[in-house]
N, C-alpha and C positions, 0 to 999 in steps of 0.2 A: 611311313615310306620305308622300304627295305631295299638293300643291295644284296643280291644272292648270286651264288655260283654253284652249279651242280646240286641244288637243293639245300645248300648251307647258307644260313643268314650271316653275312659278313658285317652288316650294319643295319640298325633298326632304330628309327626315331621319327617323331613328329616335328622335331626342331630342325628343319631343313632350310638352308639358304640356297637360292638359285642364282647362278651367275653364268653368263655366257652359254646358256642352254644346258648346263650341268647342275645337278643337285649335290650339295655338300653336306655331309653328315658330321656331327660333333665327334671328336676323338673318343669321348666317353661312351659313345654308342657304337663304336667300331671295334671289332675283334682284332686288336693290334697284333696278337700272337700269330695271326695268319698272314701278316704282311711282312715282307722282307725288303729292306731298303736296297736299291740297286745303284750301281755307280752312275754318276751323271754323265750324260753325253754332252757334246759341244753345244747342241741345241738347248739342252736343259740349262747349261751354264749361261746361255744368252738370255734366258727368260728373266724379265725384269722383276718378277715376283718371287724368285728363288724356288722354283719348282723342284720337288723331290718325288721321284716315282718309286713305286713299290711293286714287287711281284706278289700275287696272291697265291699262297701255297696251301693246298688242301688235298688230303688223301693221296699224297705223293704225286700230285699234279701241280704244275706251275703255270699260272696264267701271267705271262710276262707283261710288266708295266701296266697292269690293269687298275692300279690305284695311284693317286697322287695327292700331295698337299703342297701348300705354298708356305715356305719358311719365313719369307719377309715380304708379304704382299704390299704393294703400293696402295695409296689411299682408295683408288677405285675398286680394289679387290679386298680391302681390309676386312669386310664381313665374312670372308671365307678362311681367314687365318685360323690355324688350329683345327681345321676341318679336313675331311677326306672326300675326294671325288672318285668316281669309278666309271669304267667304260670297257670296251672290247667284250670279253666273255661274261662280264658281270652285268646282270640285269638289275636295273633300278626302276622300281614301280611301287 
């Protein structure tokens, strides 16, 4: 499975965990150099799993909050800890 944005492969792995309708890629299969941590919003801080969003920055284009990870997932989401999910402009297929 791949996560792509404008023809660039951001993440590529067969080791995918699905939760809540999203696919989560291992950090080792993700181009972390293209992700920029963004400040947490009030809604982010209220998330029980410690969500951290990232902008995806490629070719001088920023896709706002298009990636996320859970810094302290509760037991129900433990399987996605240390992994990245993608949405909005990023295609996952």
